[in-house]
C-alpha positions as CSV (number, residue, x, y, z in Angstrom):
1,M,-11.7,-3.9,-10.1
2,L,-14.5,-5.4,-12.2
3,V,-11.9,-6.2,-15.0
4,T,-9.6,-7.8,-12.5
5,F,-12.6,-9.9,-11.0
6,A,-13.3,-11.1,-14.8
7,V,-9.6,-12.2,-15.1
8,A,-9.4,-13.7,-11.7
9,V,-12.6,-15.9,-12.3
10,R,-11.2,-16.9,-15.7
11,R,-7.9,-17.9,-14.1
12,G,-9.4,-19.3,-10.9
13,L,-6.9,-17.1,-8.9
14,H,-8.0,-14.3,-6.8
15,R,-4.7,-13.3,-5.4
16,I,-4.3,-11.2,-8.6
17,V,-6.7,-8.6,-6.7
18,D,-3.6,-7.5,-5.0
19,V,-1.8,-6.6,-8.2
20,A,-4.9,-4.3,-9.0
21,W,-4.6,-2.4,-5.7
22,G,-1.6,-0.4,-6.9
23,L,-2.9,-0.2,-10.4
24,G,-6.2,1.2,-9.2
25,F,-4.6,4.2,-7.5
26,T,-2.5,4.9,-10.8
27,A,-5.9,4.8,-12.7
28,V,-7.5,7.3,-10.4
29,A,-4.4,9.7,-10.6
30,A,-4.4,9.6,-14.5
31,T,-8.3,10.1,-14.7
32,T,-8.3,12.9,-12.4
33,F,-5.3,14.5,-14.1
34,L,-7.3,14.4,-17.4
35,A,-10.5,15.7,-15.7
36,S,-8.8,18.5,-13.9
37,A,-6.9,20.0,-17.2
38,Q,-9.0,23.2,-17.1
39,A,-9.0,23.6,-13.3
40,G,-6.0,22.8,-11.2
41,D,-2.4,24.2,-11.0
42,T,-0.3,22.3,-13.7
43,G,2.6,21.7,-11.6
44,R,0.8,20.2,-8.6
45,R,-1.4,18.1,-11.2
46,V,2.0,16.6,-12.7
47,L,3.6,16.1,-9.2
48,V,0.7,14.3,-7.4
49,T,0.0,12.1,-10.7
50,V,3.8,11.1,-11.1
51,L,4.2,10.3,-7.5
52,T,1.1,8.2,-7.2
53,A,1.8,6.4,-10.5
54,V,5.3,5.5,-9.3
55,W,4.1,4.2,-6.1
56,G,1.3,2.4,-7.6
57,L,3.1,0.7,-10.5
58,R,6.1,-0.3,-8.2
59,L,3.8,-2.0,-5.8
60,A,1.8,-3.9,-8.5
61,A,5.0,-5.0,-10.2
62,H,6.5,-6.3,-6.8
63,I,3.2,-8.1,-5.9
64,A,3.0,-9.7,-9.4
65,R,6.7,-10.9,-9.3
66,R,6.4,-12.3,-5.8
67,G,3.2,-14.1,-6.8
68,R,4.3,-15.7,-10.0
69,G,4.2,-19.4,-10.2
70,H,2.2,-19.6,-6.7
71,G,-1.2,-20.8,-6.6
72,E,-4.1,-19.2,-4.6
73,D,-3.2,-16.9,-1.5
74,P,-4.1,-18.8,1.8
75,R,-5.9,-15.7,3.1
76,Y,-8.3,-15.9,0.2
77,D,-8.6,-19.5,0.4
78,R,-9.6,-19.4,4.1
79,M,-12.1,-16.5,3.3
80,L,-13.7,-18.2,0.5
81,A,-14.0,-21.5,2.2
82,K,-16.5,-19.9,4.5
83,A,-18.6,-18.3,1.5
84,P,-22.4,-18.8,1.9
85,G,-23.3,-19.9,-1.7
86,N,-21.2,-19.0,-4.8
87,R,-17.5,-18.4,-4.0
88,N,-17.0,-15.9,-6.9
89,L,-19.8,-13.8,-6.0
90,Y,-18.8,-13.7,-2.4
91,A,-15.3,-12.7,-3.5
92,L,-17.0,-10.0,-5.8
93,R,-18.7,-8.5,-2.8
94,M,-16.2,-9.0,0.0
95,V,-13.0,-8.4,-1.7
96,Y,-13.3,-6.6,-5.1
97,V,-16.2,-4.1,-4.4
98,L,-14.5,-3.4,-1.0
99,Q,-11.2,-2.8,-2.4
100,G,-12.7,-0.5,-5.1
101,A,-14.4,1.5,-2.4
102,L,-11.0,1.7,-0.3
103,V,-9.0,2.8,-3.4
104,W,-11.5,5.8,-3.9
105,L,-11.6,6.6,-0.4
106,V,-7.8,6.4,0.2
107,S,-7.0,8.5,-3.1
108,L,-8.8,11.5,-2.0
109,P,-5.8,13.6,-1.5
110,V,-4.7,12.8,-5.1
111,Q,-8.1,13.5,-6.4
112,A,-8.5,16.9,-4.2
113,A,-4.9,18.1,-5.0
114,Q,-5.7,17.9,-8.9
115,Y,-8.2,20.8,-8.5
116,I,-6.1,23.2,-6.2
117,T,-5.3,26.4,-8.1
118,A,-2.7,27.6,-5.7
119,P,1.1,27.0,-6.7
120,L,3.1,24.6,-5.1
121,S,4.1,25.7,-1.5
122,A,6.1,24.4,1.4
123,F,3.4,22.0,2.2
124,A,3.9,20.3,-1.2
125,W,7.5,20.0,-1.0
126,A,7.5,18.6,2.7
127,G,4.8,16.1,1.3
128,T,7.2,15.2,-1.5
129,A,10.0,14.7,0.8
130,L,7.9,12.4,3.3
131,W,6.6,10.5,0.0
132,A,10.3,9.9,-0.9
133,V,11.2,8.6,2.6
134,G,8.1,6.1,2.4
135,M,9.2,5.0,-1.2
136,F,12.8,4.2,0.2
137,F,11.5,2.2,3.1
138,E,8.9,0.3,0.7
139,A,11.3,-0.3,-2.1
140,V,14.5,-1.1,-0.1
141,G,12.7,-3.2,2.4
142,D,11.0,-5.4,-0.3
143,A,14.2,-5.8,-2.1
144,Q,16.0,-6.8,1.1
145,L,13.3,-9.2,1.9
146,A,13.4,-10.7,-1.5
147,R,17.1,-11.5,-1.4
148,F,16.8,-13.0,2.1
149,K,14.0,-15.3,1.0
150,A,16.0,-16.3,-2.3
151,D,18.9,-17.6,-0.2
152,P,18.1,-21.4,0.8
153,A,20.4,-21.0,3.9
154,N,17.8,-18.6,5.3
155,R,15.0,-21.0,5.1
156,G,13.2,-21.0,8.5
157,R,14.9,-17.9,9.8
158,I,13.5,-14.6,10.7
159,M,14.5,-11.5,8.5
160,D,16.4,-9.2,10.9
161,E,18.8,-7.5,8.6
162,G,19.0,-3.9,7.0
163,L,15.9,-1.9,7.5
164,W,14.2,-5.1,9.1
165,S,16.5,-4.6,12.1
166,W,14.9,-1.2,12.8
167,T,11.3,-1.7,12.2
168,R,9.4,-5.1,11.7
169,H,7.4,-3.7,9.0
170,P,9.6,-1.3,6.7
171,N,7.1,-1.7,3.9
172,Y,4.1,-0.8,6.0
173,F,5.9,2.2,7.4
174,G,6.7,3.1,3.9
175,D,3.0,3.1,2.9
176,F,2.3,5.2,6.0
177,C,4.7,8.0,4.9
178,V,3.6,7.8,1.3
179,W,0.0,8.6,2.1
180,W,0.7,11.1,4.7
181,G,3.0,12.8,2.1
182,L,0.3,12.9,-0.7
183,F,-2.0,14.5,2.0
184,L,0.4,17.3,2.6
185,I,0.5,18.0,-1.2
186,A,-3.4,18.6,-0.9
187,C,-3.0,21.0,2.3
188,D,-2.6,24.3,0.3
189,A,-6.3,24.4,0.1
190,P,-8.1,24.1,3.5
191,A,-11.2,22.5,1.9
192,A,-9.1,19.8,0.2
193,A,-7.3,19.2,3.3
194,A,-10.5,18.9,5.4
195,V,-12.1,16.5,2.8
196,S,-9.1,14.3,2.4
197,V,-7.7,13.8,5.9
198,V,-9.7,10.8,6.2
199,S,-7.3,9.1,3.6
200,P,-4.1,8.9,5.7
201,L,-6.1,8.3,9.0
202,V,-7.8,5.2,7.2
203,M,-4.6,4.0,5.7
204,S,-2.6,4.1,8.9
205,L,-5.5,2.2,10.7
206,L,-5.5,-0.5,8.1
207,L,-1.6,-0.8,8.2
208,T,-1.5,-1.0,12.0
209,K,-4.7,-2.3,13.1
210,G,-6.2,-3.8,10.1
211,S,-5.0,-6.1,7.3
212,G,-1.3,-5.0,7.6
213,K,0.8,-5.3,10.8
214,R,-1.8,-7.1,13.0
215,L,-2.7,-9.9,10.7
216,L,1.1,-10.5,9.7
217,E,2.1,-10.7,13.3
218,R,-0.5,-13.1,14.2
219,H,0.6,-15.2,11.4
220,M,4.5,-14.9,12.4
221,A,4.0,-15.2,16.1
222,Q,4.6,-19.0,16.3
223,R,7.7,-18.9,14.1
224,P,10.9,-19.9,15.9
225,G,12.9,-16.9,16.8
226,Y,10.1,-14.4,16.2
227,A,9.5,-13.5,20.0
228,A,12.9,-12.6,20.3
229,Y,13.0,-10.5,17.1
230,A,10.0,-8.7,18.3
231,E,11.5,-7.8,21.6
232,R,14.5,-6.2,20.1
233,T,13.0,-4.4,17.1
234,S,10.5,-1.6,16.9
235,G,6.8,-2.6,15.8
236,F,6.3,0.1,13.2
237,F,8.3,3.4,13.4
238,P,12.1,2.8,12.8
239,L,14.2,2.8,15.8
240,P,17.7,1.6,16.6
241,P,17.5,-2.2,17.5
242,R,17.3,-2.7,21.3
243,R,19.9,-5.2,23.0
């Protein structure tokens, strides 16, 4: 996050911190994989590292591609406009340090799983299956939305096709599944599960009540057609569209 901050200040663009979010988890997974070489079960270490890296690198690439050619994110513009003093130092405290702490906290299942000596069990495979469901919703939902936005005929329209007809937030639901899945992989050791359960709980709170669903829906509420879309489409968990 400190490296990202230095790059952002040089470029005058703090939105790149969103790219560092996925890269940060990948770095945690790689670091703990190396640190646990003489401690944890090799199969579990490889599994949790690969799953975390695939998720983090895909997310970072998607956000980087989406933001290419755009200026500062309006969210950061609004926040930094209220900065008491130096904007960059305020961003360092309120964005980079905070996100770095969240990466450490949310990644606790990944860190803990690396040191579990027990072989993979049904918990781990159930977690892998849940992770796969989450990756499907995230990747497919993001791809569907990107194609929708790329069509000029859809300008001003609400995306209500594909996965977006079953949930208003397929990408956030996917994140939810990914982190509960990674938590399950750490559940073969009671101590690891007890330490790391805070991770999916915090992520679920962020996705539904924090910077995810709640803020996006507040932004979208005034868009023409959004109220009708919200009426017929599940707010988070995928369900068949209501008539």
